[in-house]
Residue, then its C-alpha position, 0 to 999 in steps of 0.5 A: m277243804q282245810e278252810k271249811l274244816k277250820q270253820l267246822t271246828l270253830g262252829l262246834a267249839d261255839v256249841i260245846y266249850g273247851k273240848e277242841q281235842q274231842i271235837k277234832l277226834a270226832l271229826c277224825a272218826m267221821l272222816s274215816r267213815g267210822h262210828l263213835l262211842l261216847e262214854d261219860l257221865p250224864g250232862m257232859g255234852k254228848t248229845t250237844l256234840s251230836h246235835g252240833l255235828a248234824q247241824t254243821l254238816g246239814m245232815s238228817y239226824q235222829r235220836i233214839q233213847f235206848t231202854s230195856d223194852l226197846l225192840p229192833a223194829d223200833i230202830l229198823g222199822a217194820s212192815i205194816f199191813n195196808t188194808k186198802e192195798h192188801k199188802f205189807t208196806f215197810h215203814k222206815g225206822p229212825i236208823f234211816s238217818q245220816i247221823v243217829l244218836a243211840d243214847e244210852i246204848n247199854r240200856a237196851g237188850p242184846k238183841t236190840q244192840s245187835a240190830l243197830l250194830e249190824a246196820m252199822e257194819e253192813g250199811c243196810v237193813s234186812i226186813d222180811s227178806e228185803r234189803y234196804t240201803l241206809p243213807e250216805p254218809f252214815f254215822v252212829i254216835a252211841t253213848q253210855n254211862p261207864q259208872h252206873q251199870s245196874g240194870t244195863f247190858p254192857l256191850p261185849e268185846s266183839q261189839l265194842d270192836r265195831f266202834f271206830m273210836r271211843l271218846s270221853l268228853g270229861f269235865p269242862p275247864a273252869d273258865a268254860e264252866k263259869l260261862l255255863i253257870k252264868g248262862l253265857g254258854p251255847q243256846r240249847h235250841k240255837t240253829i247252826e247254819p250248815i258249813i259242809s255239805c254231804t257231797e263235800l264231806q264225801q269228797m273229804q272222806n275220799h281224799v283221806d283214803n288217798i293220803s299216803i302212808a309210808n312203809t315205816v309208819v305201817d311197820y310202826i302200826l304193826a309193832l304197836v298191834t303186835l305188842t298187845r298180842h304178846d303182852r301177858d297183861i292183855t287178855h284181849p289183844l288188838s285185831p287186824r280190824a284195829s290195825i286198819a282203823l289205826a291206819q285210817g284214823a292216822k290218815a284222817w288226823a294228817f288230813l286235819e293237820g293239812r298234810d297229805y302224808v302220815m307221820p308217826e305222830d298222827v298214829q300216836a294222836v289217835f292210838s288211845s281213842i281207837c284202841e282203849h276199848r279194844v284191849n282187855p287188860h288184867d284187873n290190876y291195869s286200866q285200858a288207858s294205862v295199857c295203851d300209854d305203856i304200849l306207846r312208850r315201849v314201841k320205838v318211834p321210827l325216825 
């Protein structure tokens, strides 16, 4: 399993340069059965990363471009009347894929956003009193531009909380960008051979579930979360869902490091990515600075 994960990481590193840490965190979210929010400027490689993940895993993939006129039926599908059989037939929408890229999710209205987020949470879709199960594994990568918010519908805190992790790819290192400028970067339409099958991914996810986590580490997670609930600079503290996500993310990180047990360092490695979008500090503080401050203030168990 570790050799396959190493090949997968190297394969993605050939697709998107200089982003090994972000690639590892994205894999961490997938191994944890969580969904990923990529928040960054256009042209940073968000779509490239999602394409690469789909290809290296050999999973079905759909990209949905969110716009202000996008309707829930455009994502979930709709029942269309069959004139020959005189009955309605359900036609599945793009949500029925194993990896779904929801591009610029904040461009669509709240009703459409809710339809996607309900599918993410429940793993199924309800249409005309019928429930349709989504494929497994199921992984949503949503993107949004954090700066240009004119004409958008920002996700409320309750919906942001449903994303397991939020990442920002950021600008590439100078040497990587030099290769891109010279045209020596990854080929946009290059086909990547699958490295891990769906069955192998599910086996890895099950293995992550069985990673052991000591009571001292559980107490450490609880101390981090509890601090946000008593900090006057935070108006929206971390919920129990965040506590569970931290434990699961730390397990996945330990698995990526080749261990079958969790260390406090694993919690620290995933803390900001899992918690930044869940805390709501006062205006004078950024979410990143609050998370860094929390990690500094809570004593690390020996």
